[in-house]
CHARMM-style PDB file with segment names, atoms N, HN, CA, C and O in Angstrom:
ATOM      1  N   UNK     1     168.730 110.599 131.057  1.00  0.00      PROA
ATOM      2  CA  UNK     1     169.119 111.995 131.083  1.00  0.00      PROA
ATOM      3  C   UNK     1     168.192 112.806 130.166  1.00  0.00      PROA
ATOM      4  O   UNK     1     167.983 112.447 129.007  1.00  0.00      PROA
ATOM      5  N   UNK     2     167.659 113.865 130.682  1.00  0.00      PROA
ATOM      6  HN  UNK     2     167.828 114.157 131.623  1.00  0.00      PROA
ATOM      7  CA  UNK     2     166.726 114.686 129.918  1.00  0.00      PROA
ATOM      8  C   UNK     2     167.476 115.798 129.191  1.00  0.00      PROA
ATOM      9  O   UNK     2     168.319 116.477 129.776  1.00  0.00      PROA
ATOM     10  N   UNK     3     167.158 115.974 127.907  1.00  0.00      PROA
ATOM     11  HN  UNK     3     166.473 115.422 127.432  1.00  0.00      PROA
ATOM     12  CA  UNK     3     167.789 117.057 127.147  1.00  0.00      PROA
ATOM     13  C   UNK     3     166.795 118.199 127.001  1.00  0.00      PROA
ATOM     14  O   UNK     3     165.623 117.986 126.691  1.00  0.00      PROA
ATOM     15  N   UNK     4     167.272 119.386 127.225  1.00  0.00      PROA
ATOM     16  HN  UNK     4     168.225 119.558 127.476  1.00  0.00      PROA
ATOM     17  CA  UNK     4     166.416 120.560 127.071  1.00  0.00      PROA
ATOM     18  C   UNK     4     166.970 121.418 125.957  1.00  0.00      PROA
ATOM     19  O   UNK     4     168.180 121.611 125.839  1.00  0.00      PROA
ATOM     20  N   UNK     5     166.075 121.923 125.148  1.00  0.00      PROA
ATOM     21  HN  UNK     5     165.092 121.766 125.243  1.00  0.00      PROA
ATOM     22  CA  UNK     5     166.481 122.776 124.043  1.00  0.00      PROA
ATOM     23  C   UNK     5     166.449 124.230 124.507  1.00  0.00      PROA
ATOM     24  O   UNK     5     165.529 124.650 125.207  1.00  0.00      PROA
ATOM     25  N   UNK     6     167.456 124.982 124.111  1.00  0.00      PROA
ATOM     26  HN  UNK     6     168.204 124.641 123.542  1.00  0.00      PROA
ATOM     27  CA  UNK     6     167.534 126.380 124.509  1.00  0.00      PROA
ATOM     28  C   UNK     6     166.447 127.191 123.820  1.00  0.00      PROA
ATOM     29  O   UNK     6     166.126 126.951 122.656  1.00  0.00      PROA
ATOM     30  N   UNK     7     165.884 128.152 124.542  1.00  0.00      PROA
ATOM     31  HN  UNK     7     166.144 128.347 125.488  1.00  0.00      PROA
ATOM     32  CA  UNK     7     164.876 129.048 123.961  1.00  0.00      PROA
ATOM     33  C   UNK     7     165.516 130.308 123.406  1.00  0.00      PROA
ATOM     34  O   UNK     7     164.958 130.966 122.528  1.00  0.00      PROA
ATOM     35  N   UNK     8     166.693 130.639 123.927  1.00  0.00      PROA
ATOM     36  HN  UNK     8     167.146 130.104 124.641  1.00  0.00      PROA
ATOM     37  CA  UNK     8     167.360 131.873 123.526  1.00  0.00      PROA
ATOM     38  C   UNK     8     168.811 131.604 123.161  1.00  0.00      PROA
ATOM     39  O   UNK     8     169.468 130.756 123.763  1.00  0.00      PROA
ATOM     40  N   UNK     9     169.299 132.334 122.172  1.00  0.00      PROA
ATOM     41  HN  UNK     9     168.764 133.023 121.683  1.00  0.00      PROA
ATOM     42  CA  UNK     9     170.707 132.268 121.776  1.00  0.00      PROA
ATOM     43  C   UNK     9     171.325 133.653 121.894  1.00  0.00      PROA
ATOM     44  O   UNK     9     170.659 134.664 121.671  1.00  0.00      PROA
ATOM     45  N   UNK    10     172.598 133.688 122.244  1.00  0.00      PROA
ATOM     46  HN  UNK    10     173.139 132.867 122.425  1.00  0.00      PROA
ATOM     47  CA  UNK    10     173.366 134.936 122.203  1.00  0.00      PROA
ATOM     48  C   UNK    10     173.686 135.227 120.740  1.00  0.00      PROA
ATOM     49  O   UNK    10     173.546 134.346 119.891  1.00  0.00      PROA
ATOM     50  N   UNK    11     174.113 136.447 120.437  1.00  0.00      PROA
ATOM     51  HN  UNK    11     174.227 137.162 121.126  1.00  0.00      PROA
ATOM     52  CA  UNK    11     174.361 136.858 119.050  1.00  0.00      PROA
ATOM     53  C   UNK    11     175.364 135.948 118.348  1.00  0.00      PROA
ATOM     54  O   UNK    11     175.175 135.602 117.182  1.00  0.00      PROA
ATOM     55  N   UNK    12     176.415 135.564 119.041  1.00  0.00      PROA
ATOM     56  HN  UNK    12     176.568 135.845 119.988  1.00  0.00      PROA
ATOM     57  CA  UNK    12     177.430 134.694 118.435  1.00  0.00      PROA
ATOM     58  C   UNK    12     176.841 133.338 118.064  1.00  0.00      PROA
ATOM     59  O   UNK    12     177.166 132.786 117.013  1.00  0.00      PROA
ATOM     60  N   UNK    13     175.978 132.800 118.921  1.00  0.00      PROA
ATOM     61  HN  UNK    13     175.714 133.248 119.775  1.00  0.00      PROA
ATOM     62  CA  UNK    13     175.338 131.520 118.641  1.00  0.00      PROA
ATOM     63  C   UNK    13     174.373 131.638 117.461  1.00  0.00      PROA
ATOM     64  O   UNK    13     174.249 130.710 116.661  1.00  0.00      PROA
ATOM     65  N   UNK    14     173.693 132.777 117.357  1.00  0.00      PROA
ATOM     66  HN  UNK    14     173.794 133.530 118.007  1.00  0.00      PROA
ATOM     67  CA  UNK    14     172.786 133.022 116.228  1.00  0.00      PROA
ATOM     68  C   UNK    14     173.581 133.006 114.926  1.00  0.00      PROA
ATOM     69  O   UNK    14     173.168 132.382 113.949  1.00  0.00      PROA
ATOM     70  N   UNK    15     174.717 133.691 114.916  1.00  0.00      PROA
ATOM     71  HN  UNK    15     175.053 134.197 115.710  1.00  0.00      PROA
ATOM     72  CA  UNK    15     175.563 133.750 113.723  1.00  0.00      PROA
ATOM     73  C   UNK    15     176.001 132.348 113.301  1.00  0.00      PROA
ATOM     74  O   UNK    15     175.953 132.008 112.119  1.00  0.00      PROA
ATOM     75  N   UNK    16     176.426 131.541 114.267  1.00  0.00      PROA
ATOM     76  HN  UNK    16     176.465 131.818 115.227  1.00  0.00      PROA
ATOM     77  CA  UNK    16     176.851 130.171 113.961  1.00  0.00      PROA
ATOM     78  C   UNK    16     175.681 129.328 113.473  1.00  0.00      PROA
ATOM     79  O   UNK    16     175.825 128.556 112.525  1.00  0.00      PROA
ATOM     80  N   UNK    17     174.533 129.470 114.110  1.00  0.00      PROA
ATOM     81  HN  UNK    17     174.416 130.097 114.880  1.00  0.00      PROA
ATOM     82  CA  UNK    17     173.338 128.700 113.760  1.00  0.00      PROA
ATOM     83  C   UNK    17     172.870 129.013 112.345  1.00  0.00      PROA
ATOM     84  O   UNK    17     172.512 128.110 111.589  1.00  0.00      PROA
ATOM     85  N   UNK    18     172.872 130.302 111.987  1.00  0.00      PROA
ATOM     86  HN  UNK    18     173.163 131.036 112.601  1.00  0.00      PROA
ATOM     87  CA  UNK    18     172.393 130.727 110.673  1.00  0.00      PROA
ATOM     88  C   UNK    18     173.489 130.712 109.607  1.00  0.00      PROA
ATOM     89  O   UNK    18     173.196 130.841 108.418  1.00  0.00      PROA
ATOM     90  N   UNK    19     174.743 130.557 110.022  1.00  0.00      PROA
ATOM     91  HN  UNK    19     174.981 130.452 110.987  1.00  0.00      PROA
ATOM     92  CA  UNK    19     175.842 130.554 109.062  1.00  0.00      PROA
ATOM     93  C   UNK    19     176.118 131.930 108.487  1.00  0.00      PROA
ATOM     94  O   UNK    19     176.455 132.061 107.310  1.00  0.00      PROA
ATOM     95  N   UNK    20     175.975 132.960 109.318  1.00  0.00      PROA
ATOM     96  HN  UNK    20     175.701 132.854 110.274  1.00  0.00      PROA
ATOM     97  CA  UNK    20     176.198 134.341 108.888  1.00  0.00      PROA
ATOM     98  C   UNK    20     177.222 134.991 109.811  1.00  0.00      PROA
ATOM     99  O   UNK    20     177.584 134.434 110.847  1.00  0.00      PROA
ATOM    100  N   UNK    21     177.680 136.167 109.424  1.00  0.00      PROA
ATOM    101  HN  UNK    21     177.386 136.619 108.582  1.00  0.00      PROA
ATOM    102  CA  UNK    21     178.636 136.909 110.244  1.00  0.00      PROA
ATOM    103  C   UNK    21     177.918 137.552 111.429  1.00  0.00      PROA
ATOM    104  O   UNK    21     176.715 137.805 111.378  1.00  0.00      PROA
ATOM    105  N   UNK    22     178.667 137.810 112.484  1.00  0.00      PROA
ATOM    106  HN  UNK    22     179.645 137.604 112.526  1.00  0.00      PROA
ATOM    107  CA  UNK    22     178.109 138.454 113.668  1.00  0.00      PROA
ATOM    108  C   UNK    22     177.529 139.828 113.322  1.00  0.00      PROA
ATOM    109  O   UNK    22     176.487 140.217 113.850  1.00  0.00      PROA
ATOM    110  N   UNK    23     178.200 140.554 112.442  1.00  0.00      PROA
ATOM    111  HN  UNK    23     179.047 140.239 112.013  1.00  0.00      PROA
ATOM    112  CA  UNK    23     177.696 141.877 112.046  1.00  0.00      PROA
ATOM    113  C   UNK    23     176.345 141.776 111.335  1.00  0.00      PROA
ATOM    114  O   UNK    23     175.526 142.692 111.422  1.00  0.00      PROA
ATOM    115  N   UNK    24     176.111 140.664 110.631  1.00  0.00      PROA
ATOM    116  HN  UNK    24     176.775 139.920 110.560  1.00  0.00      PROA
ATOM    117  CA  UNK    24     174.829 140.459 109.948  1.00  0.00      PROA
ATOM    118  C   UNK    24     173.714 140.221 110.955  1.00  0.00      PROA
ATOM    119  O   UNK    24     172.576 140.628 110.722  1.00  0.00      PROA
ATOM    120  N   UNK    25     174.022 139.573 112.063  1.00  0.00      PROA
ATOM    121  HN  UNK    25     174.946 139.243 112.252  1.00  0.00      PROA
ATOM    122  CA  UNK    25     173.022 139.373 113.129  1.00  0.00      PROA
ATOM    123  C   UNK    25     172.528 140.735 113.608  1.00  0.00      PROA
ATOM    124  O   UNK    25     171.324 140.953 113.742  1.00  0.00      PROA
ATOM    125  N   UNK    26     173.461 141.649 113.863  1.00  0.00      PROA
ATOM    126  HN  UNK    26     174.439 141.473 113.754  1.00  0.00      PROA
ATOM    127  CA  UNK    26     173.085 142.982 114.345  1.00  0.00      PROA
ATOM    128  C   UNK    26     172.390 143.790 113.257  1.00  0.00      PROA
ATOM    129  O   UNK    26     171.528 144.614 113.564  1.00  0.00      PROA
ATOM    130  N   UNK    27     172.749 143.572 111.983  1.00  0.00      PROA
ATOM    131  HN  UNK    27     173.449 142.903 111.734  1.00  0.00      PROA
ATOM    132  CA  UNK    27     172.057 144.230 110.875  1.00  0.00      PROA
ATOM    133  C   UNK    27     170.608 143.753 110.814  1.00  0.00      PROA
ATOM    134  O   UNK    27     169.692 144.559 110.648  1.00  0.00      PROA
ATOM    135  N   UNK    28     170.400 142.437 110.948  1.00  0.00      PROA
ATOM    136  HN  UNK    28     171.144 141.782 111.082  1.00  0.00      PROA
ATOM    137  CA  UNK    28     169.040 141.893 110.957  1.00  0.00      PROA
ATOM    138  C   UNK    28     168.234 142.463 112.119  1.00  0.00      PROA
ATOM    139  O   UNK    28     167.041 142.730 111.974  1.00  0.00      PROA
ATOM    140  N   UNK    29     168.874 142.651 113.265  1.00  0.00      PROA
ATOM    141  HN  UNK    29     169.843 142.435 113.383  1.00  0.00      PROA
ATOM    142  CA  UNK    29     168.186 143.234 114.418  1.00  0.00      PROA
ATOM    143  C   UNK    29     167.783 144.679 114.105  1.00  0.00      PROA
ATOM    144  O   UNK    29     166.676 145.107 114.430  1.00  0.00      PROA
ATOM    145  N   UNK    30     168.681 145.415 113.479  1.00  0.00      PROA
ATOM    146  HN  UNK    30     169.581 145.068 113.214  1.00  0.00      PROA
ATOM    147  CA  UNK    30     168.398 146.811 113.122  1.00  0.00      PROA
ATOM    148  C   UNK    30     167.267 146.897 112.095  1.00  0.00      PROA
ATOM    149  O   UNK    30     166.447 147.814 112.144  1.00  0.00      PROA
ATOM    150  N   UNK    31     167.229 145.939 111.164  1.00  0.00      PROA
ATOM    151  HN  UNK    31     167.896 145.195 111.123  1.00  0.00      PROA
ATOM    152  CA  UNK    31     166.209 145.914 110.117  1.00  0.00      PROA
ATOM    153  C   UNK    31     164.878 145.351 110.616  1.00  0.00      PROA
ATOM    154  O   UNK    31     163.874 145.430 109.908  1.00  0.00      PROA
ATOM    155  N   UNK    32     164.857 144.790 111.815  1.00  0.00      PROA
ATOM    156  HN  UNK    32     165.672 144.726 112.390  1.00  0.00      PROA
ATOM    157  CA  UNK    32     163.632 144.236 112.365  1.00  0.00      PROA
ATOM    158  C   UNK    32     163.382 142.784 111.994  1.00  0.00      PROA
ATOM    159  O   UNK    32     162.309 142.253 112.280  1.00  0.00      PROA
ATOM    160  N   UNK    33     164.350 142.131 111.364  1.00  0.00      PROA
ATOM    161  HN  UNK    33     165.222 142.562 111.131  1.00  0.00      PROA
ATOM    162  CA  UNK    33     164.193 140.721 111.008  1.00  0.00      PROA
ATOM    163  C   UNK    33     164.339 139.821 112.227  1.00  0.00      PROA
ATOM    164  O   UNK    33     163.746 138.743 112.280  1.00  0.00      PROA
ATOM    165  N   UNK    34     165.125 140.259 113.205  1.00  0.00      PROA
ATOM    166  HN  UNK    34     165.606 141.134 113.162  1.00  0.00      PROA
ATOM    167  CA  UNK    34     165.291 139.571 114.485  1.00  0.00      PROA
ATOM    168  C   UNK    34     165.043 140.585 115.596  1.00  0.00      PROA
ATOM    169  O   UNK    34     165.394 141.758 115.464  1.00  0.00      PROA
ATOM    170  N   UNK    35     164.440 140.132 116.686  1.00  0.00      PROA
ATOM    171  HN  UNK    35     164.154 139.180 116.793  1.00  0.00      PROA
ATOM    172  CA  UNK    35     164.148 141.020 117.802  1.00  0.00      PROA
ATOM    173  C   UNK    35     165.085 140.718 118.969  1.00  0.00      PROA
ATOM    174  O   UNK    35     164.977 139.663 119.594  1.00  0.00      PROA
ATOM    175  N   UNK    36     165.998 141.633 119.262  1.00  0.00      PROA
ATOM    176  HN  UNK    36     166.086 142.490 118.754  1.00  0.00      PROA
ATOM    177  CA  UNK    36     166.892 141.411 120.399  1.00  0.00      PROA
ATOM    178  C   UNK    36     166.165 141.640 121.718  1.00  0.00      PROA
ATOM    179  O   UNK    36     165.320 142.529 121.820  1.00  0.00      PROA
ATOM    180  N   UNK    37     166.492 140.844 122.718  1.00  0.00      PROA
ATOM    181  HN  UNK    37     167.178 140.122 122.635  1.00  0.00      PROA
ATOM    182  CA  UNK    37     165.933 141.016 124.062  1.00  0.00      PROA
ATOM    183  C   UNK    37     167.097 141.240 125.017  1.00  0.00      PROA
ATOM    184  O   UNK    37     167.976 140.388 125.149  1.00  0.00      PROA
ATOM    185  N   UNK    38     167.096 142.388 125.681  1.00  0.00      PROA
ATOM    186  HN  UNK    38     166.382 143.080 125.575  1.00  0.00      PROA
ATOM    187  CA  UNK    38     168.176 142.726 126.614  1.00  0.00      PROA
ATOM    188  C   UNK    38     167.889 142.107 127.966  1.00  0.00      PROA
ATOM    189  O   UNK    38     166.855 142.373 128.579  1.00  0.00      PROA
ATOM    190  N   UNK    39     168.817 141.274 128.428  1.00  0.00      PROA
ATOM    191  HN  UNK    39     169.657 141.057 127.930  1.00  0.00      PROA
ATOM    192  CA  UNK    39     168.695 140.684 129.752  1.00  0.00      PROA
ATOM    193  C   UNK    39     169.393 141.556 130.790  1.00  0.00      PROA
ATOM    194  O   UNK    39     168.985 141.616 131.950  1.00  0.00      PROA
ATOM    195  N   UNK    40     170.447 142.225 130.352  1.00  0.00      PROA
ATOM    196  HN  UNK    40     170.779 142.176 129.409  1.00  0.00      PROA
ATOM    197  CA  UNK    40     171.171 143.166 131.201  1.00  0.00      PROA
ATOM    198  C   UNK    40     171.886 144.142 130.267  1.00  0.00      PROA
ATOM    199  O   UNK    40     171.719 144.082 129.049  1.00  0.00      PROA
ATOM    200  N   UNK    41     172.675 145.030 130.840  1.00  0.00      PROA
ATOM    201  HN  UNK    41     172.811 145.079 131.829  1.00  0.00      PROA
ATOM    202  CA  UNK    41     173.353 146.026 130.000  1.00  0.00      PROA
ATOM    203  C   UNK    41     174.354 145.391 129.036  1.00  0.00      PROA
ATOM    204  O   UNK    41     174.694 145.988 128.014  1.00  0.00      PROA
ATOM    205  N   UNK    42     174.826 144.191 129.351  1.00  0.00      PROA
ATOM    206  HN  UNK    42     174.550 143.706 130.181  1.00  0.00      PROA
ATOM    207  CA  UNK    42     175.834 143.550 128.510  1.00  0.00      PROA
ATOM    208  C   UNK    42     175.381 142.236 127.883  1.00  0.00      PROA
ATOM    209  O   UNK    42     176.156 141.592 127.175  1.00  0.00      PROA
ATOM    210  N   UNK    43     174.142 141.832 128.131  1.00  0.00      PROA
ATOM    211  HN  UNK    43     173.513 142.356 128.705  1.00  0.00      PROA
ATOM    212  CA  UNK    43     173.664 140.545 127.618  1.00  0.00      PROA
ATOM    213  C   UNK    43     172.395 140.752 126.798  1.00  0.00      PROA
ATOM    214  O   UNK    43     171.378 141.232 127.297  1.00  0.00      PROA
ATOM    215  N   UNK    44     172.489 140.371 125.521  1.00  0.00      PROA
ATOM    216  HN  UNK    44     173.316 139.981 125.115  1.00  0.00      PROA
ATOM    217  CA  UNK    44     171.353 140.433 124.608  1.00  0.00      PROA
ATOM    218  C   UNK    44     171.156 139.051 124.017  1.00  0.00      PROA
ATOM    219  O   UNK    44     172.124 138.385 123.649  1.00  0.00      PROA
ATOM    220  N   UNK    45     169.903 138.613 123.923  1.00  0.00      PROA
ATOM    221  HN  UNK    45     169.116 139.153 124.222  1.00  0.00      PROA
ATOM    222  CA  UNK    45     169.592 137.291 123.377  1.00  0.00      PROA
ATOM    223  C   UNK    45     168.527 137.409 122.292  1.00  0.00      PROA
ATOM    224  O   UNK    45     167.855 138.432 122.155  1.00  0.00      PROA
ATOM    225  N   UNK    46     168.397 136.330 121.529  1.00  0.00      PROA
ATOM    226  HN  UNK    46     168.942 135.499 121.640  1.00  0.00      PROA
ATOM    227  CA  UNK    46     167.410 136.245 120.460  1.00  0.00      PROA
ATOM    228  C   UNK    46     166.654 134.932 120.620  1.00  0.00      PROA
ATOM    229  O   UNK    46     167.239 133.919 121.003  1.00  0.00      PROA
ATOM    230  N   UNK    47     165.342 134.946 120.327  1.00  0.00      PROA
ATOM    231  HN  UNK    47     164.867 135.769 120.017  1.00  0.00      PROA
ATOM    232  CA  UNK    47     164.529 133.736 120.468  1.00  0.00      PROA
ATOM    233  C   UNK    47     164.823 132.754 119.341  1.00  0.00      PROA
ATOM    234  O   UNK    47     164.910 133.141 118.175  1.00  0.00      PROA
ATOM    235  N   UNK    48     164.975 131.491 119.695  1.00  0.00      PROA
ATOM    236  HN  UNK    48     164.905 131.177 120.642  1.00  0.00      PROA
ATOM    237  CA  UNK    48     165.229 130.442 118.712  1.00  0.00      PROA
ATOM    238  C   UNK    48     164.049 130.321 117.754  1.00  0.00      PROA
ATOM    239  O   UNK    48     164.246 130.133 116.554  1.00  0.00      PROA
ATOM    240  N   UNK    49     162.830 130.424 118.267  1.00  0.00      PROA
ATOM    241  HN  UNK    49     162.670 130.577 119.242  1.00  0.00      PROA
ATOM    242  CA  UNK    49     161.646 130.298 117.408  1.00  0.00      PROA
ATOM    243  C   UNK    49     161.618 131.392 116.340  1.00  0.00      PROA
ATOM    244  O   UNK    49     161.176 131.151 115.217  1.00  0.00      PROA
ATOM    245  N   UNK    50     162.083 132.579 116.683  1.00  0.00      PROA
ATOM    246  HN  UNK    50     162.442 132.775 117.595  1.00  0.00      PROA
ATOM    247  CA  UNK    50     162.128 133.674 115.714  1.00  0.00      PROA
ATOM    248  C   UNK    50     163.183 133.396 114.632  1.00  0.00      PROA
ATOM    249  O   UNK    50     162.982 133.727 113.464  1.00  0.00      PROA
ATOM    250  N   UNK    51     164.287 132.798 115.026  1.00  0.00      PROA
ATOM    251  HN  UNK    51     164.450 132.529 115.975  1.00  0.00      PROA
ATOM    252  CA  UNK    51     165.326 132.437 114.047  1.00  0.00      PROA
ATOM    253  C   UNK    51     164.791 131.389 113.083  1.00  0.00      PROA
ATOM    254  O   UNK    51     165.062 131.453 111.884  1.00  0.00      PROA
ATOM    255  N   UNK    52     164.037 130.427 113.594  1.00  0.00      PROA
ATOM    256  HN  UNK    52     163.816 130.375 114.568  1.00  0.00      PROA
ATOM    257  CA  UNK    52     163.448 129.395 112.734  1.00  0.00      PROA
ATOM    258  C   UNK    52     162.470 130.012 111.752  1.00  0.00      PROA
ATOM    259  O   UNK    52     162.421 129.600 110.593  1.00  0.00      PROA
ATOM    260  N   UNK    53     161.690 130.994 112.191  1.00  0.00      PROA
ATOM    261  HN  UNK    53     161.730 131.329 113.133  1.00  0.00      PROA
ATOM    262  CA  UNK    53     160.755 131.681 111.310  1.00  0.00      PROA
ATOM    263  C   UNK    53     161.495 132.438 110.207  1.00  0.00      PROA
ATOM    264  O   UNK    53     161.055 132.465 109.057  1.00  0.00      PROA
ATOM    265  N   UNK    54     162.617 133.049 110.570  1.00  0.00      PROA
ATOM    266  HN  UNK    54     162.974 133.027 111.504  1.00  0.00      PROA
ATOM    267  CA  UNK    54     163.433 133.770 109.598  1.00  0.00      PROA
ATOM    268  C   UNK    54     163.958 132.811 108.538  1.00  0.00      PROA
ATOM    269  O   UNK    54     163.946 133.132 107.350  1.00  0.00      PROA
ATOM    270  N   UNK    55     164.414 131.646 108.954  1.00  0.00      PROA
ATOM    271  HN  UNK    55     164.423 131.385 109.919  1.00  0.00      PROA
ATOM    272  CA  UNK    55     164.919 130.652 107.993  1.00  0.00      PROA
ATOM    273  C   UNK    55     163.815 130.227 107.040  1.00  0.00      PROA
ATOM    274  O   UNK    55     164.045 130.123 105.835  1.00  0.00      PROA
ATOM    275  N   UNK    56     162.626 129.981 107.559  1.00  0.00      PROA
ATOM    276  HN  UNK    56     162.439 130.065 108.538  1.00  0.00      PROA
ATOM    277  CA  UNK    56     161.516 129.544 106.728  1.00  0.00      PROA
ATOM    278  C   UNK    56     161.085 130.614 105.733  1.00  0.00      PROA
ATOM    279  O   UNK    56     160.675 130.295 104.618  1.00  0.00      PROA
ATOM    280  N   UNK    57     161.175 131.887 106.129  1.00  0.00      PROA
ATOM    281  HN  UNK    57     161.507 132.147 107.036  1.00  0.00      PROA
ATOM    282  CA  UNK    57     160.782 132.973 105.232  1.00  0.00      PROA
ATOM    283  C   UNK    57     161.791 133.146 104.093  1.00  0.00      PROA
ATOM    284  O   UNK    57     161.437 133.613 103.011  1.00  0.00      PROA
ATOM    285  N   UNK    58     163.046 132.767 104.342  1.00  0.00      PROA
ATOM    286  HN  UNK    58     163.334 132.388 105.221  1.00  0.00      PROA
ATOM    287  CA  UNK    58     164.088 132.882 103.317  1.00  0.00      PROA
ATOM    288  C   UNK    58     163.967 131.745 102.300  1.00  0.00      PROA
ATOM    289  O   UNK    58     164.214 131.944 101.111  1.00  0.00      PROA
ATOM    290  N   UNK    59     163.591 130.569 102.763  1.00  0.00      PROA
ATOM    291  HN  UNK    59     163.389 130.407 103.729  1.00  0.00      PROA
ATOM    292  CA  UNK    59     163.524 129.395 101.883  1.00  0.00      PROA
ATOM    293  C   UNK    59     162.395 129.446 100.907  1.00  0.00      PROA
ATOM    294  OT1 UNK    59     162.225 128.523 100.110  1.00  0.00      PROA
TER     295      UNK     59
END
């Protein structure tokens, strides 16, 4: 069985992954720390690679 890693996370998944509140995810997007990508009017995602870069910059 082949496992594939997700390239994009929804805001809730980002919050869980980073251990932060959902409101902080949107604050980071507003501050330019994360770049939201709109897939539709109700679906916004964030790149996993960008989240990893954010973690590395904090450490």
